[in-house]
C-alpha angles and dihedrals in degrees: 000000000000126000115272127220124216097209091196089063098038110108094188095240093142095221090129092053094057093041098051110103093200096045089237095143128077134168116247127218090273091056095252128131118256122192122213103223093204097057100033110112095198090236096140096226090128092049091054095050100042108110094199100043092241094139126070142165115226 
């Protein structure tokens, strides 16, 4: 299961984008993180680096 983004918590810092080893995260036009479910490896690297806790693995 791919990482999920709580857009209300996402501050748009981009830390998750640079941390993702599969390049599965991009920033949308609103400056929020978006995870590509097909390329996400469920590694949790983005969860660990997110300063606001906006990312989670279910």
